[in-house]
C-alpha angles and dihedrals in degrees: 000000000000120000089342096308113122119223132193114224125202130180111258098179136282111357092347135106133186109224122194127188124212090254092063098258113138130195132183110225122202115204127207135181137075140278085001127011113263100171134044135190114218119178089340095308122116116225135174115246139184114213116206135170115238089255092052091049091052091049093048090051092050091049090055096250095133120098112262096356124246097277089220117133094221121089109203131191109259091209139355114292148119127280107243100174140358111216100185137050135217111277094025118132111226137181125238108272094024115144110257114161136009115218124187111220130161090002091301130106110232121196108215118209133212110268091210141011116261147087122315104241101171139014106201097187139050133217109282095024118138111230135197126225109275095019114141109247100178141353124226123195101222118234116236115260 
């Protein structure tokens, strides 16, 4: 998605994608850059891009690398893994982006950050627990703006 608009993407050959918007518009996108594309040409205009797998996008979101954060009070596991450490406690007031839980996934330790500022109301996992992708790890009661 771009600015909230959802696009369908289909393979159009080597380093090319066919991108269609919900309104029926279609564009062929040519990608360049190694080892991952870092530039794209869309309708003759060059733009910078970041290409991620769905799993990488979920992990980036959980690590707080998305602009503005989700604002949701639930922190969910971005992928299956094992809880290595819990860095917060119930009742603690935390800032958006604060480190909360470390999950080991794919032989890497991933520090997950608070999706919103608020008070930790529930920790749904314990150190050593195995978690599934999308499983709620903790709940934060957001503070009013």
